[in-house]
N, C-alpha and C positions, 0 to 999 in steps of 0.2 A: 627081632628086627622090625623097625617101623616101616610099614608099606610106603613106598614112594607115591607121588601124585600120579605118575604115569601108570603104575600098577593098579591103583584104585580106579582110574579111568577105564582101564581094560576090563576090570571086573564089572563096572557099571554099564559098559557099552551094550552088552546083550539085553540088559533090562530096558535101556532107553529105546533100542531098536524095536523091541517087542511092544513097548507102549505106543510108539509111533505107528506101527503096523495095525495095532488094535484100534487106535483112533481113526486111522484111514479107513479101516473096515467099517467102523460105525458110521462115518460120514458117507461112505459109499452106499451103504444100505439106506441111509436117510434120503439120499438124493438119486437113488436108482431110477432110471427112466423106464416106466412100464410100457409106454407106447407113444407114438406121435399122433396128434389130433389137430383138427382145424375148426375154427370158430364159424358156426353157421348162422349166428344172430347178427343183425346189423351192428350192434355194439353191446358189450356186456361188461359188468364190473367184476373185479377180483377182490375177494374179501380176505381178511386175515385169519378168520376162523369160521367153523361151521357152528353157528349159534344165532339166537335171535338178535343179540347185540353184537355188532361187528364193525370194523373199520374198513373202508375201501382203500386198497393198496395200489390199485391200478385199473386200467381199462384195456380191453382187447376189441378188435374190430373184425368185421366179416372177412373170412378167408385167411385170417392170421394163423400161422403155425405155432403150436405150443407143444411142450413135452408134458405128458401126464406122469406125475410122480407118486400119486397116492389116490385111492378112491375110498369114499365113505358114504354109504347110502346113495343119495341122489346127487352128491357132489364129487368133484375131482379137484385135487390140488395140482396146479399146472405151473410151468415155468415158461415165460416168453423168451423170444430170441434176445431181448435186451436184459434178461436176467431177473425180471420181476417174478416173484412167486406168490400165488394166492389161490383161493378156492373159487370154483365156478360150478354152476349147475351143469350136470352131464348132458342135459337135453340141448344145450347150446354147442355141443361138440359132435363132429363126425370123424370117422376113422380114416386112415391112410387109403384104404381100399376105395372109399367113396371119392376122395380127392383124385386118386389115380384114374378112376373111371371117367370123371369129368374132364381130366386132362386128355385122355385118349379120345373122348367124344369131340373135344375141341380140335385136336390134331387131325382126326379123321374127316372132319367137316369144315376145316378152316378155309378151303378154297371152293366150297360149293357155291353155285350161282345164286344170287339173291333173287327171290321170287317177288318180294315186295317189301318196302319199309313199313314198320309198324310202331305203335306207341302203346305203352302199358297203361291200363286203366287204374290199376292198384299196385301196391307192393306185391311182388311176385317172386316165387322161388324158382331157381334153375334146377330141374330134376335130371337125374342120370338117365331115366327112361320114362315114357309116358305113364301117368298114374299118380293119383294123389298120395298113395302110400309108399311111393318109391323114394329113395334117398335123394337129398338135395344138400347143397352147400351154399352157393351164392344167392343173395337176395337182391333183386333189382328194385329200384325206387319207382313209385308211381310217376307216370309220364316219361319214363326212360325210353329212349329210341332203340329199336332192335331191327335186325334184318331177318326176315322170314325165309327159311330154307326148305323145310319139308313139313308134312302133316302125317299124323297117325291117330289112331283111336285107342281108347282104354276103357275098361269097365268103370262105370260110375260107382259101383258098390265099394265101400270101404272094406279093408281086410278084417276089420273088427266086427263087421256085420254079417249075418248069415246070408248065403247066396239066395237070389230070388227064385221063386218057383218057375218051372219051365212054362213058357207061354205057348198058346196055341199058334199054329202056323197061320200067318196072315193071308187073307183072301186076295188082296190086291197089292200092287207095288206101293201105293200110297200108305196102306196099312203097314207094309213092311218098313217103310221109312219111319213111320211113327213109332213102331216097336223098337227099331234100332236106336232112335233118339232117346227112348226111355231107358235103354240099357247101356249105351255107350256115349262117350263124350270125346270131342276133338282135342288134340294136343298139337302144338306147333314146335318144331325145332328152330330155335332162334340163335342169333349171334349178337352180343351186345357191343357197345362202343369200345370195350376193352378187349374184344376178340374172344371172349368166353362163350362157349356154346352149351346149350342145354334145352330141355323140354319145358314148355310152359302151357298152362291151360289156355286153349284157343280163345275162350270167351273173355280172357283178360287182355287180349291184344286187339287194337283197332288198326286195320289196314290204313296206312296214311295216304289216302287217295287224293289226286288233284280234284278240286271242286268241279272243274269243267267236265269230268267224266263220271264223278260220283252221282250226278243227277240222273244218269242213265241206268241205274241199278235195276229198275223195274221189278222190285221185290226180291231180287236175287242177291246172293252174297258174293262179293268180290274176294277171290282167293289170291290172285296175283295180278300184276300188270307190268308192262314193259313199254319203253319208248322204242318204236321201230324206226322212226325217221323224223326229220325236222323239215317243215315246209315254210317257204317265205310267204309273208303276208304284208300287204301295205294297206292299212286301215286309216283313212283320213290323213294320209301323208306320213304315218308312223310305220316304219319298216321294222319287222320283227320276225323271229323264227318260232313257229308253232309246232309242238311235238305231236306226232301221230302215235296212237296207242294200240297195243294188243292187250285185251282184257280177258282174264280167266275167271269164270264164275261158276256157281253151283246153287242148287236149292238151299234155302236157309235152314238146314237140319244137320245136327251132329250125327255121327255114327254111320255115315254112308260108306258103302264099300269102294268108293272112288274119291279122288281128291277134287275133281271138277267134272262137269258134264256139258259145259258151254264155253264157247270162245266168241269174242267179238273184236273186230278191228275198226277203230275210229280214225278216219282220215279227215283232213281239213279242207273245206271248200273255201278257197281264197277269194272267190268272187262274192260269196254270201257271208263270209267271215263267221263260219260256224262248223261244228263237227257233224259228220254224217257217218252212218254205219256202212262201211264198205264190205264187210263180211260178217256172217253169223253162222255158227254151226252148233247144233244141239245133239243130245243123245250120246255123248261120248262117255266112256269109262276112263277118264283121264287120270294120269298119275304124275305128280310132281317129281323132279323138276322139269320146267319148260326151259328150252334153250333158245336164245336169240343171238343171231350173228349176222354176217353179211357174206354174200357169195357173188361171183362173177357169172353172168349169163350171156356172154358173147355180145350180141347186138343190143340187148337190153342194158348192158353194163352191169355195174355192181349194185345189187339190190338187197334190202333187208330180208332176212330169212328167219322163220321161227319153226321149231321142231317140237311137236307134241308126242308124248308117250301115252299110248292107249292100250287098254286091255280088251281082248276078245272074250267070247262067251266061255272059253276054256281057261281063261286067266292068263294067257300068254300076252306079253307086252311087246308091242312093235312101235316103231317111230314113224311119224307122218311129218313130211316137210312141206312148208308153204313159203311162197315168196310174195312180197308186196311191191307192185309197180303201180304206184298211186294213180288212180284210186282203185286199182284192181288187185285182188288177192287170188292167187292160183295155187293149186296143189302141185308139188314137184315130185314126180314119180321116180323111184329108183329103177335102174335097168331091169327089165323083165317084170316090173310090178304092174298089176292090173288094177285100174281104178275101181274103187268100191262105190256102191250106191250111197247117195247122201244119207247120213244118219237122220232118223226121225225123232221127234220130240217124244220122250217117255210119257206114257199115259198111266194114270192111276187105275 
């Protein structure tokens, strides 16, 4: 009896299904995603093969998410969200852990008070933590504007170099500063104009100071500054509002055990049309952030207030509150607080 079409189809059906399953398995193996990665270079090309001669099949940009499909020596074959596949050098990729760490750093510090605006001197990487050998993902362009949030220190030594020999204990504080500067360097936690937060090498950031107060540096480094109040001024018939500033400064050395050791308040003399120093304090072991706000003081009304965080000899951090009633700056003591003696300038 001659087999009918339907009976032959039933016989061939298992073979067809097996072939389809085998093909699917092969395709699945070929396109299996090993992991997710992110592009850490400003821009990188995707090539069609790992060879001296290749064609560029696409481009990826900084922070872009890709799927890693295959690895071969120093290259990885990736697939972009738009479906483009190609080979890229693995040094241009960071893993999901690094991306998540930067996301958490951004989330944890998104609402931190800005200590000063800054501008980058060169192209600079946003690191997960202070240190040249730490992971980074985003790269900011030269001249990019950032908000400075905090400061930290990290060892200058690269992880690939042997540790330095132990140094003798310095005889003076000046020698201690010099020794610290030789071993440590400053890092700043910054937020860029896209809201991303990360650590950058401090020497790559210029504090964006108003020229009117930058001239009063007196050889010191501006760490932060804040507008405390606005004062009216009428100069030759021109009415304007002039800002009064709280300035946070330190000695121009990296690696110090405090973020700042000096504060100055500049108020405006409307009669002489110039800034004057209304308050100056030295010898502080100050820690960022500094907080600026306003508070009501009954008869004096609502006044600008700033709060400094200062360490004592035991390393305990306490807050000191000050008020500005132009041109006078006064300490505001908490209930039961005993006024301390004015701090003295450190001597070497």
